[in-house]
mmJSON file of the N, C-alpha and C atoms, coordinates in Angstrom:
{"data_MODEL":{"atom_site":{
"group_PDB":["ATOM","ATOM","ATOM","ATOM","ATOM","ATOM","ATOM","ATOM","ATOM","ATOM","ATOM","ATOM","ATOM","ATOM","ATOM","ATOM","ATOM","ATOM","ATOM","ATOM","ATOM","ATOM","ATOM","ATOM","ATOM","ATOM","ATOM","ATOM","ATOM","ATOM","ATOM","ATOM","ATOM","ATOM","ATOM","ATOM","ATOM","ATOM","ATOM","ATOM","ATOM","ATOM","ATOM","ATOM","ATOM","ATOM","ATOM","ATOM","ATOM","ATOM","ATOM","ATOM","ATOM","ATOM","ATOM","ATOM","ATOM","ATOM","ATOM","ATOM","ATOM","ATOM","ATOM","ATOM","ATOM","ATOM","ATOM","ATOM","ATOM","ATOM","ATOM","ATOM","ATOM","ATOM","ATOM","ATOM","ATOM","ATOM","ATOM","ATOM","ATOM","ATOM","ATOM","ATOM","ATOM","ATOM","ATOM","ATOM","ATOM","ATOM","ATOM","ATOM","ATOM","ATOM","ATOM","ATOM","ATOM","ATOM","ATOM","ATOM","ATOM","ATOM","ATOM","ATOM","ATOM","ATOM","ATOM","ATOM","ATOM","ATOM","ATOM","ATOM","ATOM","ATOM","ATOM","ATOM","ATOM","ATOM","ATOM","ATOM","ATOM","ATOM","ATOM","ATOM","ATOM","ATOM","ATOM","ATOM","ATOM","ATOM","ATOM","ATOM","ATOM","ATOM","ATOM","ATOM","ATOM","ATOM","ATOM","ATOM","ATOM","ATOM","ATOM","ATOM","ATOM","ATOM","ATOM","ATOM","ATOM","ATOM","ATOM","ATOM","ATOM","ATOM","ATOM","ATOM","ATOM","ATOM","ATOM","ATOM","ATOM","ATOM","ATOM","ATOM","ATOM","ATOM","ATOM","ATOM","ATOM","ATOM","ATOM","ATOM","ATOM","ATOM","ATOM","ATOM","ATOM","ATOM","ATOM","ATOM","ATOM","ATOM","ATOM","ATOM","ATOM","ATOM","ATOM","ATOM","ATOM","ATOM","ATOM","ATOM","ATOM","ATOM","ATOM","ATOM","ATOM","ATOM","ATOM","ATOM","ATOM","ATOM","ATOM","ATOM","ATOM","ATOM","ATOM","ATOM","ATOM","ATOM","ATOM","ATOM","ATOM","ATOM","ATOM","ATOM","ATOM","ATOM","ATOM","ATOM","ATOM","ATOM","ATOM","ATOM","ATOM","ATOM","ATOM","ATOM","ATOM","ATOM","ATOM","ATOM","ATOM","ATOM"],
"id":[1,2,3,4,5,6,7,8,9,10,11,12,13,14,15,16,17,18,19,20,21,22,23,24,25,26,27,28,29,30,31,32,33,34,35,36,37,38,39,40,41,42,43,44,45,46,47,48,49,50,51,52,53,54,55,56,57,58,59,60,61,62,63,64,65,66,67,68,69,70,71,72,73,74,75,76,77,78,79,80,81,82,83,84,85,86,87,88,89,90,91,92,93,94,95,96,97,98,99,100,101,102,103,104,105,106,107,108,109,110,111,112,113,114,115,116,117,118,119,120,121,122,123,124,125,126,127,128,129,130,131,132,133,134,135,136,137,138,139,140,141,142,143,144,145,146,147,148,149,150,151,152,153,154,155,156,157,158,159,160,161,162,163,164,165,166,167,168,169,170,171,172,173,174,175,176,177,178,179,180,181,182,183,184,185,186,187,188,189,190,191,192,193,194,195,196,197,198,199,200,201,202,203,204,205,206,207,208,209,210,211,212,213,214,215,216,217,218,219,220,221,222,223,224,225,226,227,228,229,230,231,232,233,234],
"type_symbol":["N","C","C","N","C","C","N","C","C","N","C","C","N","C","C","N","C","C","N","C","C","N","C","C","N","C","C","N","C","C","N","C","C","N","C","C","N","C","C","N","C","C","N","C","C","N","C","C","N","C","C","N","C","C","N","C","C","N","C","C","N","C","C","N","C","C","N","C","C","N","C","C","N","C","C","N","C","C","N","C","C","N","C","C","N","C","C","N","C","C","N","C","C","N","C","C","N","C","C","N","C","C","N","C","C","N","C","C","N","C","C","N","C","C","N","C","C","N","C","C","N","C","C","N","C","C","N","C","C","N","C","C","N","C","C","N","C","C","N","C","C","N","C","C","N","C","C","N","C","C","N","C","C","N","C","C","N","C","C","N","C","C","N","C","C","N","C","C","N","C","C","N","C","C","N","C","C","N","C","C","N","C","C","N","C","C","N","C","C","N","C","C","N","C","C","N","C","C","N","C","C","N","C","C","N","C","C","N","C","C","N","C","C","N","C","C","N","C","C","N","C","C","N","C","C","N","C","C","N","C","C","N","C","C"],
"label_atom_id":["N","CA","C","N","CA","C","N","CA","C","N","CA","C","N","CA","C","N","CA","C","N","CA","C","N","CA","C","N","CA","C","N","CA","C","N","CA","C","N","CA","C","N","CA","C","N","CA","C","N","CA","C","N","CA","C","N","CA","C","N","CA","C","N","CA","C","N","CA","C","N","CA","C","N","CA","C","N","CA","C","N","CA","C","N","CA","C","N","CA","C","N","CA","C","N","CA","C","N","CA","C","N","CA","C","N","CA","C","N","CA","C","N","CA","C","N","CA","C","N","CA","C","N","CA","C","N","CA","C","N","CA","C","N","CA","C","N","CA","C","N","CA","C","N","CA","C","N","CA","C","N","CA","C","N","CA","C","N","CA","C","N","CA","C","N","CA","C","N","CA","C","N","CA","C","N","CA","C","N","CA","C","N","CA","C","N","CA","C","N","CA","C","N","CA","C","N","CA","C","N","CA","C","N","CA","C","N","CA","C","N","CA","C","N","CA","C","N","CA","C","N","CA","C","N","CA","C","N","CA","C","N","CA","C","N","CA","C","N","CA","C","N","CA","C","N","CA","C","N","CA","C","N","CA","C","N","CA","C","N","CA","C","N","CA","C","N","CA","C","N","CA","C"],
"label_alt_id":[null,null,null,null,null,null,null,null,null,null,null,null,null,null,null,null,null,null,null,null,null,null,null,null,null,null,null,null,null,null,null,null,null,null,null,null,null,null,null,null,null,null,null,null,null,null,null,null,null,null,null,null,null,null,null,null,null,null,null,null,null,null,null,null,null,null,null,null,null,null,null,null,null,null,null,null,null,null,null,null,null,null,null,null,null,null,null,null,null,null,null,null,null,null,null,null,null,null,null,null,null,null,null,null,null,null,null,null,null,null,null,null,null,null,null,null,null,null,null,null,null,null,null,null,null,null,null,null,null,null,null,null,null,null,null,null,null,null,null,null,null,null,null,null,null,null,null,null,null,null,null,null,null,null,null,null,null,null,null,null,null,null,null,null,null,null,null,null,null,null,null,null,null,null,null,null,null,null,null,null,null,null,null,null,null,null,null,null,null,null,null,null,null,null,null,null,null,null,null,null,null,null,null,null,null,null,null,null,null,null,null,null,null,null,null,null,null,null,null,null,null,null,null,null,null,null,null,null,null,null,null,null,null,null],
"label_comp_id":["MET","MET","MET","PHE","PHE","PHE","ASN","ASN","ASN","MET","MET","MET","SER","SER","SER","LYS","LYS","LYS","ASN","ASN","ASN","PRO","PRO","PRO","ASP","ASP","ASP","ILE","ILE","ILE","LEU","LEU","LEU","ARG","ARG","ARG","ILE","ILE","ILE","ALA","ALA","ALA","ILE","ILE","ILE","ALA","ALA","ALA","GLN","GLN","GLN","LEU","LEU","LEU","ASN","ASN","ASN","PRO","PRO","PRO","VAL","VAL","VAL","LEU","LEU","LEU","GLY","GLY","GLY","ASP","ASP","ASP","ILE","ILE","ILE","LYS","LYS","LYS","GLY","GLY","GLY","ASN","ASN","ASN","LEU","LEU","LEU","ALA","ALA","ALA","LYS","LYS","LYS","ALA","ALA","ALA","ARG","ARG","ARG","GLU","GLU","GLU","ALA","ALA","ALA","ARG","ARG","ARG","ALA","ALA","ALA","ASP","ASP","ASP","ALA","ALA","ALA","ALA","ALA","ALA","ARG","ARG","ARG","GLN","GLN","GLN","GLY","GLY","GLY","ALA","ALA","ALA","ASP","ASP","ASP","LEU","LEU","LEU","ILE","ILE","ILE","LEU","LEU","LEU","PHE","PHE","PHE","THR","THR","THR","GLU","GLU","GLU","LEU","LEU","LEU","PHE","PHE","PHE","ILE","ILE","ILE","SER","SER","SER","GLY","GLY","GLY","TYR","TYR","TYR","PRO","PRO","PRO","PRO","PRO","PRO","GLU","GLU","GLU","ASP","ASP","ASP","LEU","LEU","LEU","VAL","VAL","VAL","LEU","LEU","LEU","LYS","LYS","LYS","THR","THR","THR","ALA","ALA","ALA","PHE","PHE","PHE","ILE","ILE","ILE","GLU","GLU","GLU","ALA","ALA","ALA","CYS","CYS","CYS","GLU","GLU","GLU","LYS","LYS","LYS","ALA","ALA","ALA","ALA","ALA","ALA","ILE","ILE","ILE","GLU","GLU","GLU"],
"label_asym_id":["A","A","A","A","A","A","A","A","A","A","A","A","A","A","A","A","A","A","A","A","A","A","A","A","A","A","A","A","A","A","A","A","A","A","A","A","A","A","A","A","A","A","A","A","A","A","A","A","A","A","A","A","A","A","A","A","A","A","A","A","A","A","A","A","A","A","A","A","A","A","A","A","A","A","A","A","A","A","A","A","A","A","A","A","A","A","A","A","A","A","A","A","A","A","A","A","A","A","A","A","A","A","A","A","A","A","A","A","A","A","A","A","A","A","A","A","A","A","A","A","A","A","A","A","A","A","A","A","A","A","A","A","A","A","A","A","A","A","A","A","A","A","A","A","A","A","A","A","A","A","A","A","A","A","A","A","A","A","A","A","A","A","A","A","A","A","A","A","A","A","A","A","A","A","A","A","A","A","A","A","A","A","A","A","A","A","A","A","A","A","A","A","A","A","A","A","A","A","A","A","A","A","A","A","A","A","A","A","A","A","A","A","A","A","A","A","A","A","A","A","A","A","A","A","A","A","A","A","A","A","A","A","A","A"],
"label_entity_id":["1","1","1","1","1","1","1","1","1","1","1","1","1","1","1","1","1","1","1","1","1","1","1","1","1","1","1","1","1","1","1","1","1","1","1","1","1","1","1","1","1","1","1","1","1","1","1","1","1","1","1","1","1","1","1","1","1","1","1","1","1","1","1","1","1","1","1","1","1","1","1","1","1","1","1","1","1","1","1","1","1","1","1","1","1","1","1","1","1","1","1","1","1","1","1","1","1","1","1","1","1","1","1","1","1","1","1","1","1","1","1","1","1","1","1","1","1","1","1","1","1","1","1","1","1","1","1","1","1","1","1","1","1","1","1","1","1","1","1","1","1","1","1","1","1","1","1","1","1","1","1","1","1","1","1","1","1","1","1","1","1","1","1","1","1","1","1","1","1","1","1","1","1","1","1","1","1","1","1","1","1","1","1","1","1","1","1","1","1","1","1","1","1","1","1","1","1","1","1","1","1","1","1","1","1","1","1","1","1","1","1","1","1","1","1","1","1","1","1","1","1","1","1","1","1","1","1","1","1","1","1","1","1","1"],
"label_seq_id":[1,1,1,2,2,2,3,3,3,4,4,4,5,5,5,6,6,6,7,7,7,8,8,8,9,9,9,10,10,10,11,11,11,12,12,12,13,13,13,14,14,14,15,15,15,16,16,16,17,17,17,18,18,18,19,19,19,20,20,20,21,21,21,22,22,22,23,23,23,24,24,24,25,25,25,26,26,26,27,27,27,28,28,28,29,29,29,30,30,30,31,31,31,32,32,32,33,33,33,34,34,34,35,35,35,36,36,36,37,37,37,38,38,38,39,39,39,40,40,40,41,41,41,42,42,42,43,43,43,44,44,44,45,45,45,46,46,46,47,47,47,48,48,48,49,49,49,50,50,50,51,51,51,52,52,52,53,53,53,54,54,54,55,55,55,56,56,56,57,57,57,58,58,58,59,59,59,60,60,60,61,61,61,62,62,62,63,63,63,64,64,64,65,65,65,66,66,66,67,67,67,68,68,68,69,69,69,70,70,70,71,71,71,72,72,72,73,73,73,74,74,74,75,75,75,76,76,76,77,77,77,78,78,78],
"pdbx_PDB_ins_code":[null,null,null,null,null,null,null,null,null,null,null,null,null,null,null,null,null,null,null,null,null,null,null,null,null,null,null,null,null,null,null,null,null,null,null,null,null,null,null,null,null,null,null,null,null,null,null,null,null,null,null,null,null,null,null,null,null,null,null,null,null,null,null,null,null,null,null,null,null,null,null,null,null,null,null,null,null,null,null,null,null,null,null,null,null,null,null,null,null,null,null,null,null,null,null,null,null,null,null,null,null,null,null,null,null,null,null,null,null,null,null,null,null,null,null,null,null,null,null,null,null,null,null,null,null,null,null,null,null,null,null,null,null,null,null,null,null,null,null,null,null,null,null,null,null,null,null,null,null,null,null,null,null,null,null,null,null,null,null,null,null,null,null,null,null,null,null,null,null,null,null,null,null,null,null,null,null,null,null,null,null,null,null,null,null,null,null,null,null,null,null,null,null,null,null,null,null,null,null,null,null,null,null,null,null,null,null,null,null,null,null,null,null,null,null,null,null,null,null,null,null,null,null,null,null,null,null,null,null,null,null,null,null,null],
"Cartn_x":[0.807,-0.012,0.868,2.115,2.98,3.322,3.164,3.429,4.778,5.779,7.118,7.215,6.243,6.292,6.038,5.508,5.27,6.484,6.418,7.529,7.823,9.077,9.387,9.425,9.392,9.435,8.076,7.037,5.649,4.99,4.385,3.625,2.183,1.314,-0.141,-0.821,-1.517,-2.202,-3.68,-4.402,-5.886,-6.329,-7.333,-7.918,-9.337,-9.54,-10.792,-11.709,-12.728,-13.694,-14.949,-14.884,-15.986,-16.641,-17.738,-18.485,-18.453,-17.443,-17.411,-18.517,-18.93,-20.004,-19.325,-19.659,-19.094,-19.292,-18.181,-18.252,-18.352,-18.557,-18.649,-17.309,-16.478,-15.076,-15.056,-15.808,-15.825,-16.341,-17.406,-17.999,-17.081,-16.431,-15.521,-14.274,-13.808,-12.684,-13.048,-14.259,-14.716,-14.736,-15.228,-15.208,-13.824,-12.884,-11.47,-10.886,-11.154,-10.635,-11.145,-12.453,-13.042,-12.426,-12.236,-11.652,-10.226,-9.486,-8.108,-8.016,-8.887,-8.905,-9.246,-10.225,-10.638,-9.519,-8.886,-7.751,-6.604,-6.343,-5.261,-5.61,-6.866,-7.323,-7.15,-7.248,-7.087,-5.665,-4.758,-3.33,-2.756,-3.443,-2.929,-1.801,-0.799,0.269,-0.004,-0.787,-1.04,-2.477,-3.129,-4.479,-4.52,-5.179,-5.298,-6.738,-6.91,-8.222,-8.232,-9.402,-9.559,-9.087,-8.77,-8.353,-9.526,-9.194,-10.178,-11.154,-10.77,-11.676,-12.177,-11.277,-11.643,-12.672,-12.484,-13.378,-14.627,-14.544,-15.6,-15.316,-15.995,-15.664,-16.94,-16.976,-16.029,-16.265,-15.205,-15.377,-15.764,-15.519,-15.842,-15.549,-16.543,-16.306,-15.845,-16.01,-15.573,-14.069,-13.302,-11.859,-11.451,-12.416,-12.107,-12.309,-12.848,-13.136,-12.001,-11.355,-10.198,-10.559,-11.701,-12.122,-12.242,-12.727,-12.848,-11.5,-10.575,-9.198,-8.526,-8.645,-8.078,-8.65,-9.936,-10.574,-10.063,-9.878,-9.352,-7.909,-7.124,-5.726,-5.693,-6.538,-6.563,-6.986,-7.932,-8.434,-7.314,-6.578,-5.492,-4.393,-4.169,-3.132,-3.613,-4.914,-5.48,-5.359],
"Cartn_y":[-1.176,-0.002,1.276,1.166,2.32,2.808,4.121,4.71,5.428,4.874,5.438,6.754,7.104,8.351,9.551,9.346,10.431,10.799,11.902,12.359,11.265,10.706,9.58,10.019,11.356,11.818,11.902,11.639,11.768,10.4,10.016,8.788,9.153,8.801,9.147,7.897,8.143,7.075,7.254,6.241,6.277,5.469,5.932,5.236,4.762,3.458,2.899,2.798,3.621,3.546,2.901,1.565,0.769,-0.05,-0.703,-1.455,-2.938,-3.697,-5.123,-5.885,-6.965,-7.847,-9.005,-9.223,-10.312,-11.648,-12.341,-13.674,-13.69,-12.534,-12.481,-12.173,-13.198,-13.002,-12.615,-13.249,-12.936,-11.523,-11.179,-9.858,-8.739,-9.003,-8.009,-7.862,-8.973,-8.934,-8.159,-8.312,-7.523,-6.044,-5.689,-4.278,-3.765,-4.565,-4.139,-3.914,-4.79,-4.67,-3.4,-3.174,-1.97,-0.683,-0.668,0.476,0.673,-0.431,-0.365,0.246,-0.189,0.333,1.794,2.199,3.581,4.428,3.953,4.683,4.828,3.821,3.882,4.919,4.921,5.915,7.33,7.493,8.838,9.161,8.247,8.503,7.992,7.159,6.626,5.559,5.594,4.598,3.45,3.676,2.697,2.864,1.806,1.919,1.146,1.768,1.132,0.738,-0.443,-0.939,-1.127,-1.203,-1.454,-2.858,-3.094,-4.4,-5.378,-6.584,-7.628,-7.296,-6.486,-6.094,-7.298,-8.219,-9.357,-10.267,-10.488,-11.38,-10.65,-9.344,-8.607,-8.557,-7.658,-7.464,-7.424,-7.991,-8.892,-10.347,-11.078,-12.444,-13.461,-13.125,-14.008,-15.466,-16.349,-17.804,-18.216,-17.378,-17.722,-17.994,-17.355,-17.533,-18.898,-19.623,-20.974,-22.022,-21.608,-22.55,-22.51,-23.676,-23.744,-23.308,-23.702,-23.344,-21.826,-21.179,-19.683,-19.044,-19.498,-18.956,-19.153,-20.349,-20.698,-19.791,-19.553,-18.725,-17.256,-16.765,-15.45,-15.328,-16.35,-16.356,-16.374,-17.175,-17.256,-15.876,-15.245,-13.958,-12.898,-12.953,-11.991,-12.142,-13.337,-13.591,-13.078,-13.243,-12.776,-11.293],
"Cartn_z":[0.015,-0.016,0.011,0.367,0.468,-0.93,-1.144,-2.455,-2.429,-3.109,-3.069,-3.819,-4.684,-5.434,-4.55,-3.35,-2.435,-1.701,-0.976,-0.126,0.891,0.87,1.8,3.276,3.507,4.9,5.515,4.704,5.21,5.166,6.264,6.36,6.581,5.657,5.757,6.342,7.481,8.197,8.183,7.801,7.851,9.074,9.748,10.856,10.479,10.481,10.083,11.304,11.355,12.444,11.906,11.953,11.412,12.519,12.189,13.181,12.778,13.235,12.884,13.579,12.957,13.49,14.205,15.462,16.231,15.508,15.25,14.649,13.106,12.476,11.028,10.388,10.398,9.909,8.446,7.613,6.175,5.913,6.594,6.443,6.958,8.096,8.643,7.742,7.19,6.264,5.039,4.548,3.381,3.728,4.884,5.321,5.388,5.89,6.005,4.636,3.71,2.365,1.661,1.85,1.271,1.859,3.145,3.848,3.36,3.234,2.76,1.376,0.479,-0.894,-0.886,-0.106,-0.014,0.532,1.579,2.178,1.185,0.407,-0.615,-1.697,-2.133,-3.12,-2.636,-1.311,-0.693,-0.323,-0.607,-0.444,0.869,1.569,2.857,2.547,3.41,3.338,4.259,5.331,6.361,6.854,7.141,7.735,9.064,10.026,11.359,11.603,12.199,12.596,14.109,14.693,16.11,16.431,17.692,18.102,17.875,17.462,17.237,16.173,15.186,14.132,13.348,12.971,12.176,12.881,14.185,14.923,15.418,15.567,16.235,17.719,18.429,19.853,20.636,21.792,22.448,22.06,21.729,21.247,22.357,23.59,24.72,24.453,24.471,24.314,22.963,21.954,20.608,20.574,21.417,21.407,21.949,22.501,23.003,21.91,20.766,19.675,18.66,18.476,17.587,16.167,15.668,14.281,14.136,15.166,15.108,15.062,15.914,15.939,14.58,14.03,12.736,11.633,11.669,10.654,10.781,12.0,12.193,11.7,11.98,11.522,9.985,9.355,7.924,7.313,7.927,7.422,7.592,8.663,8.89,7.85,7.386,6.368,5.006,4.747,3.448,3.337],
"occupancy":[1.0,1.0,1.0,1.0,1.0,1.0,1.0,1.0,1.0,1.0,1.0,1.0,1.0,1.0,1.0,1.0,1.0,1.0,1.0,1.0,1.0,1.0,1.0,1.0,1.0,1.0,1.0,1.0,1.0,1.0,1.0,1.0,1.0,1.0,1.0,1.0,1.0,1.0,1.0,1.0,1.0,1.0,1.0,1.0,1.0,1.0,1.0,1.0,1.0,1.0,1.0,1.0,1.0,1.0,1.0,1.0,1.0,1.0,1.0,1.0,1.0,1.0,1.0,1.0,1.0,1.0,1.0,1.0,1.0,1.0,1.0,1.0,1.0,1.0,1.0,1.0,1.0,1.0,1.0,1.0,1.0,1.0,1.0,1.0,1.0,1.0,1.0,1.0,1.0,1.0,1.0,1.0,1.0,1.0,1.0,1.0,1.0,1.0,1.0,1.0,1.0,1.0,1.0,1.0,1.0,1.0,1.0,1.0,1.0,1.0,1.0,1.0,1.0,1.0,1.0,1.0,1.0,1.0,1.0,1.0,1.0,1.0,1.0,1.0,1.0,1.0,1.0,1.0,1.0,1.0,1.0,1.0,1.0,1.0,1.0,1.0,1.0,1.0,1.0,1.0,1.0,1.0,1.0,1.0,1.0,1.0,1.0,1.0,1.0,1.0,1.0,1.0,1.0,1.0,1.0,1.0,1.0,1.0,1.0,1.0,1.0,1.0,1.0,1.0,1.0,1.0,1.0,1.0,1.0,1.0,1.0,1.0,1.0,1.0,1.0,1.0,1.0,1.0,1.0,1.0,1.0,1.0,1.0,1.0,1.0,1.0,1.0,1.0,1.0,1.0,1.0,1.0,1.0,1.0,1.0,1.0,1.0,1.0,1.0,1.0,1.0,1.0,1.0,1.0,1.0,1.0,1.0,1.0,1.0,1.0,1.0,1.0,1.0,1.0,1.0,1.0,1.0,1.0,1.0,1.0,1.0,1.0,1.0,1.0,1.0,1.0,1.0,1.0,1.0,1.0,1.0,1.0,1.0,1.0],
"B_iso_or_equiv":[0.0,0.0,0.0,0.0,0.0,0.0,0.0,0.0,0.0,0.0,0.0,0.0,0.0,0.0,0.0,0.0,0.0,0.0,0.0,0.0,0.0,0.0,0.0,0.0,0.0,0.0,0.0,0.0,0.0,0.0,0.0,0.0,0.0,0.0,0.0,0.0,0.0,0.0,0.0,0.0,0.0,0.0,0.0,0.0,0.0,0.0,0.0,0.0,0.0,0.0,0.0,0.0,0.0,0.0,0.0,0.0,0.0,0.0,0.0,0.0,0.0,0.0,0.0,0.0,0.0,0.0,0.0,0.0,0.0,0.0,0.0,0.0,0.0,0.0,0.0,0.0,0.0,0.0,0.0,0.0,0.0,0.0,0.0,0.0,0.0,0.0,0.0,0.0,0.0,0.0,0.0,0.0,0.0,0.0,0.0,0.0,0.0,0.0,0.0,0.0,0.0,0.0,0.0,0.0,0.0,0.0,0.0,0.0,0.0,0.0,0.0,0.0,0.0,0.0,0.0,0.0,0.0,0.0,0.0,0.0,0.0,0.0,0.0,0.0,0.0,0.0,0.0,0.0,0.0,0.0,0.0,0.0,0.0,0.0,0.0,0.0,0.0,0.0,0.0,0.0,0.0,0.0,0.0,0.0,0.0,0.0,0.0,0.0,0.0,0.0,0.0,0.0,0.0,0.0,0.0,0.0,0.0,0.0,0.0,0.0,0.0,0.0,0.0,0.0,0.0,0.0,0.0,0.0,0.0,0.0,0.0,0.0,0.0,0.0,0.0,0.0,0.0,0.0,0.0,0.0,0.0,0.0,0.0,0.0,0.0,0.0,0.0,0.0,0.0,0.0,0.0,0.0,0.0,0.0,0.0,0.0,0.0,0.0,0.0,0.0,0.0,0.0,0.0,0.0,0.0,0.0,0.0,0.0,0.0,0.0,0.0,0.0,0.0,0.0,0.0,0.0,0.0,0.0,0.0,0.0,0.0,0.0,0.0,0.0,0.0,0.0,0.0,0.0,0.0,0.0,0.0,0.0,0.0,0.0],
"pdbx_formal_charge":[null,null,null,null,null,null,null,null,null,null,null,null,null,null,null,null,null,null,null,null,null,null,null,null,null,null,null,null,null,null,null,null,null,null,null,null,null,null,null,null,null,null,null,null,null,null,null,null,null,null,null,null,null,null,null,null,null,null,null,null,null,null,null,null,null,null,null,null,null,null,null,null,null,null,null,null,null,null,null,null,null,null,null,null,null,null,null,null,null,null,null,null,null,null,null,null,null,null,null,null,null,null,null,null,null,null,null,null,null,null,null,null,null,null,null,null,null,null,null,null,null,null,null,null,null,null,null,null,null,null,null,null,null,null,null,null,null,null,null,null,null,null,null,null,null,null,null,null,null,null,null,null,null,null,null,null,null,null,null,null,null,null,null,null,null,null,null,null,null,null,null,null,null,null,null,null,null,null,null,null,null,null,null,null,null,null,null,null,null,null,null,null,null,null,null,null,null,null,null,null,null,null,null,null,null,null,null,null,null,null,null,null,null,null,null,null,null,null,null,null,null,null,null,null,null,null,null,null,null,null,null,null,null,null],
"auth_seq_id":[1,1,1,2,2,2,3,3,3,4,4,4,5,5,5,6,6,6,7,7,7,8,8,8,9,9,9,10,10,10,11,11,11,12,12,12,13,13,13,14,14,14,15,15,15,16,16,16,17,17,17,18,18,18,19,19,19,20,20,20,21,21,21,22,22,22,23,23,23,24,24,24,25,25,25,26,26,26,27,27,27,28,28,28,29,29,29,30,30,30,31,31,31,32,32,32,33,33,33,34,34,34,35,35,35,36,36,36,37,37,37,38,38,38,39,39,39,40,40,40,41,41,41,42,42,42,43,43,43,44,44,44,45,45,45,46,46,46,47,47,47,48,48,48,49,49,49,50,50,50,51,51,51,52,52,52,53,53,53,54,54,54,55,55,55,56,56,56,57,57,57,58,58,58,59,59,59,60,60,60,61,61,61,62,62,62,63,63,63,64,64,64,65,65,65,66,66,66,67,67,67,68,68,68,69,69,69,70,70,70,71,71,71,72,72,72,73,73,73,74,74,74,75,75,75,76,76,76,77,77,77,78,78,78],
"auth_comp_id":["MET","MET","MET","PHE","PHE","PHE","ASN","ASN","ASN","MET","MET","MET","SER","SER","SER","LYS","LYS","LYS","ASN","ASN","ASN","PRO","PRO","PRO","ASP","ASP","ASP","ILE","ILE","ILE","LEU","LEU","LEU","ARG","ARG","ARG","ILE","ILE","ILE","ALA","ALA","ALA","ILE","ILE","ILE","ALA","ALA","ALA","GLN","GLN","GLN","LEU","LEU","LEU","ASN","ASN","ASN","PRO","PRO","PRO","VAL","VAL","VAL","LEU","LEU","LEU","GLY","GLY","GLY","ASP","ASP","ASP","ILE","ILE","ILE","LYS","LYS","LYS","GLY","GLY","GLY","ASN","ASN","ASN","LEU","LEU","LEU","ALA","ALA","ALA","LYS","LYS","LYS","ALA","ALA","ALA","ARG","ARG","ARG","GLU","GLU","GLU","ALA","ALA","ALA","ARG","ARG","ARG","ALA","ALA","ALA","ASP","ASP","ASP","ALA","ALA","ALA","ALA","ALA","ALA","ARG","ARG","ARG","GLN","GLN","GLN","GLY","GLY","GLY","ALA","ALA","ALA","ASP","ASP","ASP","LEU","LEU","LEU","ILE","ILE","ILE","LEU","LEU","LEU","PHE","PHE","PHE","THR","THR","THR","GLU","GLU","GLU","LEU","LEU","LEU","PHE","PHE","PHE","ILE","ILE","ILE","SER","SER","SER","GLY","GLY","GLY","TYR","TYR","TYR","PRO","PRO","PRO","PRO","PRO","PRO","GLU","GLU","GLU","ASP","ASP","ASP","LEU","LEU","LEU","VAL","VAL","VAL","LEU","LEU","LEU","LYS","LYS","LYS","THR","THR","THR","ALA","ALA","ALA","PHE","PHE","PHE","ILE","ILE","ILE","GLU","GLU","GLU","ALA","ALA","ALA","CYS","CYS","CYS","GLU","GLU","GLU","LYS","LYS","LYS","ALA","ALA","ALA","ALA","ALA","ALA","ILE","ILE","ILE","GLU","GLU","GLU"],
"auth_asym_id":["A","A","A","A","A","A","A","A","A","A","A","A","A","A","A","A","A","A","A","A","A","A","A","A","A","A","A","A","A","A","A","A","A","A","A","A","A","A","A","A","A","A","A","A","A","A","A","A","A","A","A","A","A","A","A","A","A","A","A","A","A","A","A","A","A","A","A","A","A","A","A","A","A","A","A","A","A","A","A","A","A","A","A","A","A","A","A","A","A","A","A","A","A","A","A","A","A","A","A","A","A","A","A","A","A","A","A","A","A","A","A","A","A","A","A","A","A","A","A","A","A","A","A","A","A","A","A","A","A","A","A","A","A","A","A","A","A","A","A","A","A","A","A","A","A","A","A","A","A","A","A","A","A","A","A","A","A","A","A","A","A","A","A","A","A","A","A","A","A","A","A","A","A","A","A","A","A","A","A","A","A","A","A","A","A","A","A","A","A","A","A","A","A","A","A","A","A","A","A","A","A","A","A","A","A","A","A","A","A","A","A","A","A","A","A","A","A","A","A","A","A","A","A","A","A","A","A","A","A","A","A","A","A","A"],
"auth_atom_id":["N","CA","C","N","CA","C","N","CA","C","N","CA","C","N","CA","C","N","CA","C","N","CA","C","N","CA","C","N","CA","C","N","CA","C","N","CA","C","N","CA","C","N","CA","C","N","CA","C","N","CA","C","N","CA","C","N","CA","C","N","CA","C","N","CA","C","N","CA","C","N","CA","C","N","CA","C","N","CA","C","N","CA","C","N","CA","C","N","CA","C","N","CA","C","N","CA","C","N","CA","C","N","CA","C","N","CA","C","N","CA","C","N","CA","C","N","CA","C","N","CA","C","N","CA","C","N","CA","C","N","CA","C","N","CA","C","N","CA","C","N","CA","C","N","CA","C","N","CA","C","N","CA","C","N","CA","C","N","CA","C","N","CA","C","N","CA","C","N","CA","C","N","CA","C","N","CA","C","N","CA","C","N","CA","C","N","CA","C","N","CA","C","N","CA","C","N","CA","C","N","CA","C","N","CA","C","N","CA","C","N","CA","C","N","CA","C","N","CA","C","N","CA","C","N","CA","C","N","CA","C","N","CA","C","N","CA","C","N","CA","C","N","CA","C","N","CA","C","N","CA","C","N","CA","C","N","CA","C","N","CA","C","N","CA","C","N","CA","C","N","CA","C"],
"pdbx_PDB_model_num":[1,1,1,1,1,1,1,1,1,1,1,1,1,1,1,1,1,1,1,1,1,1,1,1,1,1,1,1,1,1,1,1,1,1,1,1,1,1,1,1,1,1,1,1,1,1,1,1,1,1,1,1,1,1,1,1,1,1,1,1,1,1,1,1,1,1,1,1,1,1,1,1,1,1,1,1,1,1,1,1,1,1,1,1,1,1,1,1,1,1,1,1,1,1,1,1,1,1,1,1,1,1,1,1,1,1,1,1,1,1,1,1,1,1,1,1,1,1,1,1,1,1,1,1,1,1,1,1,1,1,1,1,1,1,1,1,1,1,1,1,1,1,1,1,1,1,1,1,1,1,1,1,1,1,1,1,1,1,1,1,1,1,1,1,1,1,1,1,1,1,1,1,1,1,1,1,1,1,1,1,1,1,1,1,1,1,1,1,1,1,1,1,1,1,1,1,1,1,1,1,1,1,1,1,1,1,1,1,1,1,1,1,1,1,1,1,1,1,1,1,1,1,1,1,1,1,1,1,1,1,1,1,1,1]
}}}
């Protein structure tokens, strides 16, 4: 996402203030991708999301399920 044609002394940071849905990993990932693309179009070099954006917050007992953790890890890699 970093654009080397810009001034290398300036880092443009976008902050994504979105509302993730608890447990909707695919939907939250889609929101993150859309926000990333929008931020890049506006010249951002880096985008920040809230903690646990992919899983939704608060995950409570979902973090005890191996399949949920694996799905979150897979989404983070994508």
